[in-house]
Every structure is written in C-alpha cells, then in structure tokens.
N, C-alpha and C positions, 0 to 999 in steps of 0.2 A: 728861339730853339733852332737846332741845326736844320730841321726839315723845312723851315720856311726861309732859309738863307736866300738872299736876293741873288739871282743869276746875272752876273755882269759879263761884260765882254771878256772872253777868256784870254789870258796872256799868251801871246804867240799866234793868235788867230790872224793878226795883221803884222806878223813879225817881218823884220827885214829878211830879204832873200839874197842868196848868192847869185853869181852870174848864170849858173845852170838851173836856177829856179828853186833850189833846195832851201828851206827855211834855215836861218842862222842857228847854229847849234847852241844849246844852252851852255853856259860857262861851267868849267870844271869845278869840283868842290873847292879847290884852293882859290880859284878866281872869284867864286861866289863869296867865300868868306872874306876875301880882301875887299870886295865891293861893299859888303855889309859893314865892315869895320871902318869904312870911310865915312859912314853915317854915324854921328855921335848918338843919336836916339836909337838907332839899330844896335849899336854896340852895347849901350846900356841895357837895352832889352835882352840882348843875347846873354849878358852877364847875369841878369836876374833869373832868366829861364834856366841857365846852367846851375845857378845856385840852388833853385828849387829841386832840380833833378838830383843834384849831389845830396841834398838834405833827405830826399826820398830814399836814395840808395843807402845812405849812411844812418837811417833812423834807428835800426837796432843797435848799432855801435854807439850812437850818441846817447840812446836811452840807457845802455849798460854803463857808460862812463858817468852819466848824470845820476844813476841810481834810482830811476823811477820807470814806470811802465804805464801804458794808457788805459789799463783795465782795472787796476787795483783801487779800491775805495779808501784812499788815505784819510779823508775827512771823517769816515765812520769808524776807521780802525784806530786812529790816533786821537786822543782826547785834546780838546782845546783848539781844534782847527775850524770847526763849524759851530754855528750857533744852534739853538733849539729849532730855529726855523730853517736850518739847512744852509745858511749863508756863511761865507768865510768870515772868521773873526778878525783876521788881520786886514788893514786897509788895502784899497785898490784890488779887491778880488782875492785877497790872500797871498799877494806877491811877497815873497821873502827869499832868504838865502837858500832855503830848502826847496821852495816851489817858485821857480824863476818867473813863471807866467801866471801864477796863482792856482786856484782850485776850482773845480766845477761845482756850482751850487747844487746842493741835494746829495749827490753821490760822493763828492769830494775827490774826484779823479784829477790827476795832474794835467794841466792845460797844455804845457809845452809838448809832452809826448803825444797827446791827442792831436795836436797840430801836425807834428812830424809824420805820424802814421796816417793822418788824414790826407797828406800829400800823396802817399802811396796809393790810397783808395781811389782818389780822383784821377791820378795819372794812369793807373792800371785800366780803369774803365774808359777813359778818354782815348788812350792809345789803341786799345783793342777795338773800340767802336770806330775810330778813324781808319784803322787797317781794314776792317770789314767793309765799311762804306766806300772806301777808296777802291777796293777790289771789285765790288759790285758796280760802282760807277764806271770803272774802266771797262769791264766786260760788256756792260750794257751800252754805254755811250759810244764806244769805238765800234762795236758791232752794228748798232743802229745807224751811226753816221756813215759807215762804209757801205752797208747794204742799201740804205735809202728806200725809195718807193713806198709800198704799202707798210712795210715794217716801220719806217720812219714816221709815217702819219699816225699809225696806231700807237706808237710809243709817245708821240707828242700829245695825243688826246689823253692817254692813260696817266702820263705824268702830271698834266695840269689838273686832272680830276683828283689825284692823290694830294697834290699841293693845295687844293681847295679845302681839304678837311681841316677842322680846328686842331692843330697839332698838339697843343698842350692838353686838351681834353682827351685826345686819343691816347697820349702817353700815360695819362692818369688812369684811364680805363684799361689799357692793355697790360700794364704792369701786374696788377693783382690777378688778372685773367690767366696770364702766362704762369704766374706762380702757382695758381690753383691746378693747372694742367700738369705741371712738372713735379708737384709734391702731393703725396697722398694726404687726405684729411686726417688731422690729429697727429701728423708727423712733423717734427721740428725741421724747419727749413735750414739746410746746410749753408755755410757762409758762401761757398762758391756759386750756389744757386742765385744768390742776390746779385752777384756780379754778372752772371750769365743773362739773367732777366733784363737788367739795364742795358747790356750790350745789344741784346736782341731788339729791345724796344727802340733804341737809338738807330739801329741799323735798318729798321723797317722803313724809315722815311729819309734818313740822312744821306743816302746815296743818290737821290734824285737830282739835286742841284748840280752835282759833279757830272752825272750822266748827260744832263741837258747841255752843260758847258762843253763837254768833250764831243758830243754829237755835233755841235755847231763848228767846232774846230776841225773835226775829221771831215765834215762835209765840204769845208773850204780846202783842206789839204788834198783831198782825193782828186781834185781838178788840177792840181799843180803839175808842172812839166815832169818833175822827177817821178811822180807816181804814174803818169801816163807813159813815161819811158819804160818803167819797170813792167807795166802791162804789155807794151809792145814787144819787149824782150821775152815774153812768156812767163813772167813771174807769177807764182800762185798767189791766191788770196791770203794764205797764211804768211807768205814772205812779205807781201805788201803791208799787212797789218803790223807784223812784229818787227820788220826791219826798216820800213819806210815811215809808217804813221806813228806808232808808239814812241820811238825816239824823239819825235818832234812835239810831243805833248808832255814830256817829263817835267818841264818847268811849270807847266799848268798843274801837274799832280803835286809837286812840291809846295806850291803856294796854297793849294787847297788843303793839304794836310796840315800845314802850319796854322791856317785859319780855323780848321775844324777842331783841333785839340782844345783850344780855350772855349769854344762853343759847347763842346761836350762836357767840359769841366763845370761850366756854369749851369748847364741843363741838369747834370747829375745833382748839383747842390740844390737846385730848385725842387726837384722831385723828392730829395731827402728832407727838405724843409717842409714839404707838404705831407710827408709821412709815407710815401710810397717808394722810396729809394732804398738806401742802405740802412739796415736796422741795427739795434744793439746786439752785441757789444762792439761791433766794428767801428773804429773811429772814422768820423766823417764831418767835413766842414759844414755841409748843409744842415745836418742835425744839430751841430753845435750852435749855429746861428739861430736855429728854431728855439733851442733851449735858452739861448741868451735873450731872445725877444720876450720870453715869458718872465724873466727876472731883470729886465733892463733897468727899471727904476731903482731897484735895490742894489743891483750889481752890474753896472754898464761895462765893466772891464771884461767880463767873460764873453761878451758879444764883439768886443773891439778886436781882439786878436784874430779869430777866424774871418771876420769881415775884411780886415785889412789884408790878410794873407790871400784871400780869394780875389780881392781887388787887384793887388799887385800882380798876382800870377796871370790872371786873364788880361790885364792891361799890357803886361810885358810880352805875352805871347802874341797878342794882336798887333802891337808895335813891331815885333819881330817879323810877323807875317807881312806887314807893310814893307818892311826893309827888304825882305826876300823878294817880294813882287817888284820893287823898284830896281833891285840888283839884277833881276832877270829881264827887265824891260830894255830892249836894245835902243829904244828911242829916248831913254831917260838921260838927262843932262848930268854929266859927272864932272 
C-alpha cells in the first residue's frame, strides 16, 4: 500500500555540486526524455504508459466507434448470449466479432468497454491522490526539514507512529466511516463521493514517506554554502525555501510521483476487490477481478483481461519510475 512505502535515500540528497556548492540542477524535460529513451526498458515502459493514457482519454470515442458501452446488459437484453446459469454461450468468455473481449458473466456487459472505462477510474483516483499526497508531503517535509529543532523531533515521532499502524486494516475501516459521514442514511451515494472517499483515504497516509524523504534532503541542503550565502545576504525564509531549496528537490518529487501513481492504482484495485472501493455501476478493474475470481473455473477469460491490464499498467509505470530515477541520477553511468 502507498502508506507503507519504504523510505529510501532520496535522489539528490548526495547529488553532485558545482564549484559554488550549489547542487547540480535537474535536467530539462527535453534532456530527461532523451536520457529515458536511451534505456530500452524505460522507452518500452513509456510507450505502454502513454498507450494506457491515450486509451483512457479516447475511451468514449472508442466505445462510440465500437458500438458498445460499459453499462448496458447485452447478455440479458439479447437472446442467445448467456446460458441459463449466466455464463457466455460462445467459447472463451463470449469472444466474437460483436464482443471482442467477451461478455461479463451474469449481467452480460461488454468486457472491452469496461476495461477502457476502468482505466479512467483508476487513473483519476491515482493522479488525484498523487497530487494531494505530493502537496502535503512537500509542505510538511520542506517546512520540518528547514525549521529543525523541536518541530523536526515531533514530526519524526508522529510519522513513525502513523507508519506503525496496519495500513490495510485502517483503509478498510476508514472508507465506510468516511462514506457514512458524508452521505445521509438512506440516501444513494453519488458517484463523485466514491472517488472523493478513496482519495481522502489514500491521502491520509500516503504523504508521510515523501515528507520523511524531503525532510532528510532539506536538512542536508540547508547546511550547503549556497543556502548559508543567501542567509548572509539577508534573504528571507520564504526566499530560501522557494528559491533555494524547492528547486533542488524537483527531481525527487518527479520520481516520487512516478512511483506513487502505480501504487495507488494497485491499492484502489485491492480495495474494490475487497468491496470497499468503487461500487456499481462505475467500471473498475478491481471489481472485475473480484467477479472473475467467483466464476474462474467456469469462465477464466473474464478474469484474464483485467488481470493482465492491471499487471501491465503497474509494471510499466514502475519501470518508468526506475528509468526516471536513473535519468535524474548524476552518478549513473550512461
């Protein structure tokens, strides 16, 4: 889960410095992309990630051209598609020229459009949670690292206490509690509420590893010559933080965000699989895998597609994160 992410040595904490003691600047976006493209694995991962992003953006257009949608019960509305037991009549989960990835057992919904819209569900939650946790991590980590003293010791104690909690159990417990607080009893839960609850749940703990990492980096940077020179020239704390410290942890933030997105995608799928994530009728990979596990012996195809899609997406994003980290490492051999 994102909240128990291992805190490793932050990129840039021991970065090469220039003659005046200033840390080497992170490469420009063009230079970063060129470095990633030199790595075959990183290039392949970038292509897969961009493909998933393109499919998510183009899902409505693809569904319109394909002539199917993710919510209509085709198996129940059209005769001859499902058996009396609710299983697809055609082999391989009902794959045919009309339904390219088959049909969902029971309701008979189209699998391909469910997968496409499931990408949108996962990415929306993952990117929103990554944005919130990154913002909180930056605010807390940089402030604590710069202030030091009692503030630093209190944060260190509090963060380790929070990380000691069983994260999965807390996420499972917090999700229904937040929902019950935001929605009146007997009232149907709006779709946006499900997304908001998951983002809040992930944000409750996901910012702590980044804050700890930035705290360590800022504690090191604040003693560098360029920061001491700025203080000697009468620069304010605001200037030091936003003009001297933050620009030198941008690479660290980029790596964190790249690694956080797949973690949130996997975590969202786990919660939906356990029944406390995204509910019907919103398409979701985790719930598709949960349904597939129930009918796996009779129809293994339905579980295959969301499982492979989730594996490819998380693997590609993790490999891309490794490529970004290597590209931003001034000590890496190229």
